[in-house]
C-alpha positions, 0 to 999 in steps of 0.5 A: 500499499502507498501512503497518502495525506488528507487533510480538511485542513480544520484548526481553532478559530482562536488561532491567525489564519496566516500560522494555520495556512503556514502549518499547513504548507508546512505539512505537506512539505513534511510528507514530501520529504518523508516519502508519502505519494499524495497530499489532498488538501480540502476547501470551504468558502465560509468555515472560519475552522476549515480554512483553506479557501480554494484548494488549487491556489493553496497547493500553488504555493507547493508546486516548488517546494515539494519535489515528487509527492502529487498535489491533490485538491481535496476537493475542487467544488465543481458547484461552485463556479463554471466548468470553464474556470475550472477545466483551464485553472486545473489544466494550468496547475498539472501544466506548473506542476509537471504532472504532479497533480491529482483532480479531486472533485465534489458538489461542495456539500457545505449549505453555507457555501451555497447561501453565501454564492446564491445557490442555497436552492439549488441541486449541487448534485446536478451541478456537479455532473453537469460540471465534470461533464462539461470539464472533461469535454474541454480537455477532450476537443479541439478549438473551437468549442461548441460544447452543447450536452443534453440536459446540462445547462452549461453550453460552452463555445468560442466558435464566433470569437475564435482566431486560431492563428493567432491564438483565440479561442482555445482552452488549455489542455493539462500536461497528462494525457488524456487527463489527470487522475479524477479522485472523488471522496466517498462518505456513504455506505453503499454508496451508489455514486461510487458505481458511477465512478468505477464506470468512468474511471474515475478513483475512490477515497473512502473517507476516515470518518466512516466505519471500516466495514462500510468502507468495504461496501465502496470497493463492492460497488466500485467493482460494480461499476467497473464490471458493467463496462467491461473492465476488471477493479484494481485495488490499486485505484481505491485509497482508505482514509483514516484517522491515525497518530503514532508516538513512540509509547503508547500513554503518549498516544493515548493522552495526545489522539483522546485523553486529553481535552485539548487534543486535537482529534477531540477537536476534529470529531467534536467539528465533524459530528457537530456539523453532521448532526445538523444536517441530519447524518449521524449515520456516517458513524453508525456500526448499525443502520439501525443505531440510535443517535442516542449512542453516537457520543464523541467517546463512542466516535473516537473509539471507533476511527481513531488508530493510535498507539506505539508503532507495533500498535498502530501496525496491528490495528492497520493489518487489522482494518485491512481484514474488514475492509479488504486490499487497496493502493493506499492507506490516506493519513488524515492530518489534524492541527498541530496542538504539538508540533513536535509529537504531530511531526514525529507521528508522520515520521513513524507511520512513514519510516516505521509504521508503513514498512511494517505493514507493508512486509506483512502483507506481503508475507501473507500474500506469498503465503496464500501463493503457497497454498494455492500452488499446493492446492 
């Protein structure tokens, strides 16, 4: 499994904005030094806690501050602007990054963002679907353009004003051909959107605040989507995000990852639970579909969703999780506020240099045993 990084990001409101932006940049730069494969960064317009308003703009500051890590929007919210702008900006980013770009997409589900943009009553799921169709058409066609897809509000043309001999009427293409990897974050158990991802060769990330047993349903639906278009799903294309903290000793891990009232992990899940409760979506935290909301307490969520401990303990927890989810191509480490920068950085270092090598060695050994048993059968 590869090791990736995903940050909303999420910081206490009292912290200065410039300070948290610097911290978020430092986290991605550290990921690059430690060999993380990619870093997904989220965006919201109207959230003082989740403080990055444009993930592409933020990631652009990291192109020349990093060497190998792929820089991923996590996500670009497609309901919030015209797809021609997104297609052009993403293509330019991919050119600047020389292909170190992953195009993470979503509708943009924050209602306060939609209200600020005058789109509160719009069907953001439909806007999303229409926008991605147009973006892919722009990248696949040559100028001049006449894009008029059925049942799609976005019409894109440059035919009237094009003067291709002097470059007018042209929309830029990505560095990667035919396009960058397209990734979507999946939250709901049994999400049917993952079937569509499989059909269109988009790749899923199962969210870190979802129980591992429900993440398994994402893979089942993704494989169904692939099979429906005559293709076989590859586990390498599936990412599973988890909330992880690794320390040099179990006592430190227990304190920092939940026991201490000032724990960034408690802050993170308290924020997420509060937001999901407001929109009636506590089901994402449940272990059973019929589990009552009254059982979804902060301690319950922390105990079931945070993997923490010393190196060997976290290795065991990840391998146990993998028994539930099945094989995936990437384990995505969820970023937190750096309440204690030393501990936060140490966790990322241990994850990259100690935990993942041991996890992958255990997976390789298990696969070797299975191959021998199969050969003898």
